N, C-alpha and C positions, 0 to 999 in steps of 0.2 A: 598196695599201689593202686589208686583208683583212677583208671583212665576210661572206664565205661560208664554209661548212663542207663538207668532203668533197672528193673529187677532181673535176676538171673533167668526167670521164666521168660521174660520178654526177649532177653538176649538169645536164649535157646530157640525161641520161635523165629528170630531173625536168621539164626544159623540154619534152621530147618528150611526156611524160605530160600536161602541162598543155594542149598543143595537140592531143593525141589522135593523134600521128603516131608512127611506129616507126623511121624512118631519119634519119640526120644530114642527108641531102639534103632530105628533106621539112621538117625543122626549119629549115634554112637558108632555104627558100622562105617559111616562115611568118614568119621574122625579117627577111626582105628583104635577106639578105646572100648573097654567093657561097658555094657549098657548101664550097669549100676553107677558108673562115674557120672553120667549125665544127670541121673536122678539125684545123686549127692550134690551136684552143683546147684540144682534148684533148691534143695533143702538147706544148703549152707548159704544160699544167695550169693554165690561167687563162682564165676567162670574163669578158668585159667587162661592166661595169655596165649598159650600154645594152641588153644582151640581157635582163637581169632586168626592167628598166623596161618594155620593150616587151611582154614576155610577160605581166607582171602586169596591165598595162592592156588588153592584147589579149584575155586569157582570163578576167580577174577572179580568178585564183588569188592566194592570199596571198603577199605578198612575202617574209615571213620563212620560209615553207615552201619557196619557190623557192630561197632562198639557203642555207638550213640543213638542209632536209629535216624540220624539226620542225613538228608540227601543233598544239602547245600555243597556245591563244588565236588560232588561225588563223581568218580570215574569208574566205569565198569568196563574193564578190558579183559580180553581173553588171554590166558597164559598157557595155551595149549602145548607149548614147548616143554613144560614141566610135566613130570609124572603126576599121577593122581592117586587117591586112595592111600593104601598102605605104603606104596612106593614113595609118595611125597612125604608121608609122615616119617618114614625111615630116613629120608634124605635130610629133613629138617633136624631131627633129633641127633643125627650123626654129625651135625655141624655145630655142636654145642661147645662148651668149655672155652678155651683160650681164643679160638678162631672167631666165634661170634662176638665175644667181648671186645676183641680188637676192632671188629667192624663197627660196633657201637661207639667205641672211642673215636674212631676215624670220622664217623658221622657227626659227632659233636666237636671235632677238632681237638680232642684231648690228647696229651702226650703222657700223662701219668694216670695210673690206675686210681690213685687217690682222688683225682678230680671226678672220676666217675662215681666213686663211693660217696663223695660229698653231694653230688647232684641228686642222687637217688636216696640218700640217707641210709645207706647200707654199710656194713662193716667190711673191712678188708679181709677178715676171716671168712665171711660169707662168700666173697668173690673167689678166694683161694680154694674153698670147698667146691665151688662150681667148676673151677679149672681142673681140680684133681679128679672129680667125678665125671668130667666131660658133660656137664649139665647144660641143657638148653634153657636159658632164662626168658621164657615166652613173654612175661609181663614187661621186661625191659625192652625186648624187641618191638613189641606193640607201641609202647610209650615213645621209644626213639623214632619209629617211623612216623607217628603222628606229630611229634615235636619238631623234627628236622625236615620232614618231607623227603628223606632219602628212601629209595625204593625198598619195599618190604621184601621183594624177591632177593635182592642183594644182601640185605641184613640177615635174612633167614638162611640162605643157602650159599652166599658168596658168588652167585651167578648174576649176570647182567651188569649194567653200568651204574656206578654210584650216583651219577648226576641225573638219572632218568626222570625223577619226579621232584627235583629239588624245588623248594618253595621260592628260591631265588632265581629260578629259570628265567632267562631273558625272553622266553616265548610267552610268559604270562603278562598281560597288559591290563592296567587299570585305566579304564576309559570313562570320561565324563558322560553321563547319561542325561538326555533331554526327553521330556514327555511332550508330544505334539497334541495339544488340546485346543480345538476350535481355532486353529490357525496360529496359536501362540506356542512358543518353545519355552516350557517351564522346567525348572531344575528338577532332576530326577535321581540325584545321587550318583553312584558309580556302577560300572559294569566290568567284571573281570572275565577275561577271555584269553585263550591261547590262539595266536594268529599264525602259527607255524604252517597251517594248511594253505595260506595265501602265498602265491608266487611273488607278489609285490605287496608292500604294506603301506597304509596311509601314513602320511607324515604328521598330520594333525587331526586325529580322528575324534569323532563324537558318536555316541550311539543314540539314535532317535527312535522312540517307540510310540505307537498310537494304538487305537482299538482295531486297526485293520492290518497292522504289520509292524516290523522293526527294520531299521536300516543302519549300516555302518557308513558314516559320511566322512570324507576328507575335506575339511574346511579350508585347506590350503589351495585347493583347485577351484579357481573362480573364473577361468577363461572358458566360457560356455562352448560346448561341442555336442555332437550326437551322444545320447545316453540318458541316464536317469539322474535327476538333480533334486536337491533341496532348494526350492525357490521361494522368494517372497514376492507377493503381488499385492500392492496397496497395503503393505504391512502385515499381510496374512501369509503364513508359511504352509507349504505342503510338498509332497513328493510328486514330481512330474517327469514324464518321458518327453525328451526334447529331440526334435529333428531340425537341422539347420536348413534354411531356405535361402534363395537368392535375395539380394538387396537388404542384407542384414536383418532378415525376418527369421522367426523361429515358429515351429509348430509345437504347441504345448498340449500334452495329452494326459488325461487321467482315465480310470476305468469308467467314469460317468460322463465326461465331456471332452471336447477338443476345441482349441482356438488358435488363431495366428496373431502374433504381435511382433513389435520390434524387439530386438535382443536387449536394448537398453531400457525397456519398459518393465523388466523384471529384476529383482535383486537376487544375486547368486550367493547362496550360503554355503554351498559345497557340493561335491560330486558323490553319488552313491557308489560305494565299493561293493557291497553285497546287500541283498534283501532277504528278510525272513518273513514269510507269509503264513497266516493261520489257515488251517484246513477245517474250519467249522463255521 
């Protein structure tokens, strides 16, 4: 079952990096396996799924990064509530057999063991052996976590919430991206983000990026008020800080200049919800 990318040596190096160790012997100690096991993985060019599971839960490193080396959409979260080292390894392996297989079936929404066998191309006899021996199928757990988005902690140990990292989470938003170049808003693809940290959410958001920063804009808000805005002036767009003045005047400010004009002399494209600035 091939869910990883790169050679076993590259994967072992990522596992070492996750644990903060530099030798295969030290990695073996972290994983709770004999030192010869790691050497054999490299020689056979195959790393077992249980190593990825333990490392991800032990260190909080993203499972997709550990298996593929890719950082896109990676999440690095602390899982300090779990035991570590041998304690974590014992907890994972003690959750094998029927219990972990049922969690995998629940993650896929299967009701029959046959469906699981067909999906992974394994025989019912193999699954029966796993149940009888209380075996922990690390490769299946890793594949299921990457395939469904169900939390690895829950799949491996039965702890935590099944919906914690679901790919279908309503907190994951796909937002249209615009690149602000020389006053023009050009198509920039899409931006994926979790907006659960916001107390209020924009109703019609776009993500605008330039060489000076990035901004989440709500294009439904067009009645100008004090704050930061995406404005068009003579057909050229930029981000401005606005202050309302008497007689329907506004003060428009950027880091390099300031001017006063009538509010109807600017085109309001949306209100800035939050700003991301570069520190270089």
